[in-house]
C-alpha positions in Angstrom: 123.7 131.1 74.0 122.3 127.3 74.1 121.4 125.7 77.6 120.6 122.4 78.3 118.5 121.7 81.2 119.0 118.6 83.2 116.4 116.2 84.6 114.0 117.8 87.0 114.5 120.9 85.2 112.8 123.3 82.2 114.0 125.9 80.3 113.0 129.2 81.0 114.2 131.9 79.0 118.1 131.3 79.2 118.0 129.7 82.4 117.2 126.5 84.1 113.9 126.4 86.2 113.3 123.4 88.5 110.0 121.4 88.4 107.8 122.5 91.4 106.8 119.7 94.1 104.2 117.3 92.6 106.1 117.7 89.0 108.8 116.3 87.5 110.8 116.0 84.0 112.1 113.2 83.1 114.2 114.0 79.8 117.5 117.0 79.4 117.1 119.9 77.6 113.3 120.4 77.4 111.6 123.4 76.8 108.4 122.5 77.8 106.5 122.3 81.1 107.1 119.6 83.6 104.8 116.8 83.5 102.7 116.7 86.6 102.1 113.5 88.8 99.7 110.8 88.4 96.3 111.5 90.4 96.4 110.1 93.7 100.8 110.6 93.8 103.1 113.3 94.6 106.7 114.0 95.2 108.6 114.9 98.7 110.5 117.9 96.6 111.0 120.0 93.7 113.0 119.0 90.8 112.2 115.7 90.7 113.2 113.8 87.5 111.3 110.6 86.8 107.9 109.5 87.1 108.9 107.2 89.8 109.5 110.2 91.6 105.5 110.3 92.3 104.3 108.0 95.0 101.6 107.8 97.6 102.4 108.7 100.6 101.8 107.6 104.1 101.2 109.7 107.3 102.5 107.3 109.9 99.5 107.2 112.9 99.8 107.8 116.8 99.1 104.7 119.0 98.5 104.5 121.9 100.6 102.1 123.6 103.8 101.9 121.2 106.2 104.7 119.9 107.4 103.9 116.1 110.1 104.8 114.2 110.0 106.8 112.2 107.9 109.1 114.8 104.5 109.6 114.6 103.2 111.8 112.2 106.6 111.4 109.7 105.3 111.0 106.1 107.2 108.6 104.2 106.3 106.2 101.0 103.3 104.2 101.1 104.3 100.7 102.0 107.5 102.1 103.7 108.8 99.8 107.0 107.6 100.5 110.3 109.2 99.9 113.9 106.8 99.7 116.2 107.9 99.4 119.7 105.8 98.5 122.5 105.2 100.7 126.0 106.7 99.3 129.1 104.2 96.2 129.8 102.4 96.3 126.8 102.9 93.7 124.1 101.6 92.4 120.4 101.7 88.9 122.1 103.2 87.2 125.0 106.6 87.6 124.1 106.5 90.3 121.4 107.1 94.2 122.5 108.2 95.1 119.3 107.3 94.3 115.4 107.7 95.2 111.7 104.4 96.8 109.6 104.1 98.7 106.6 102.9 102.2 106.5 99.7 101.8 104.5 98.2 105.0 103.2 94.8 103.0 102.7 93.6 102.4 106.0 96.8 104.3 108.1 96.6 102.0 111.0 99.3 100.2 112.3 99.4 97.3 114.9 98.9 99.0 118.9 100.3 97.2 121.7 97.9 95.8 124.6 98.2 95.4 128.3 99.4 92.2 128.8 97.2 91.3 132.8 94.4 92.8 130.5 94.3 91.0 127.8 95.7 87.3 128.5 93.8 86.9 132.4 95.7 85.0 135.0 98.9 84.6 132.9 101.8 86.2 134.3 105.5 86.5 133.6 108.4 88.9 134.1 110.8 90.9 131.5 114.1 90.8 132.3 115.1 94.8 131.9 119.0 94.4 132.4 
């Protein structure tokens, strides 16, 4: 009985076994062990079939005056786009209430919003809520 295992798996006896999380197999029909991701990288799941599945991960931080999409605590690939939406009465600049930033695993920081009244003395404006 000949078994040809697909990428992301290796032959174990007469069956194919998934490569565990943080390992991959980028060739078909392999009997050897799965390859380990390079230092500082990991996979999101088991059965990875390519070295490109080994990535740096970034956890979206909690912000004081804003919410994020994806939400805080979510693990994404390093450099993934994150939408930052300021809470009511908070802004990045005079009229910017949201921005798109990139999750950075090195700093683990995103821009946070500021209260306009406390950061821009003497400048007042209203935001149309309709």
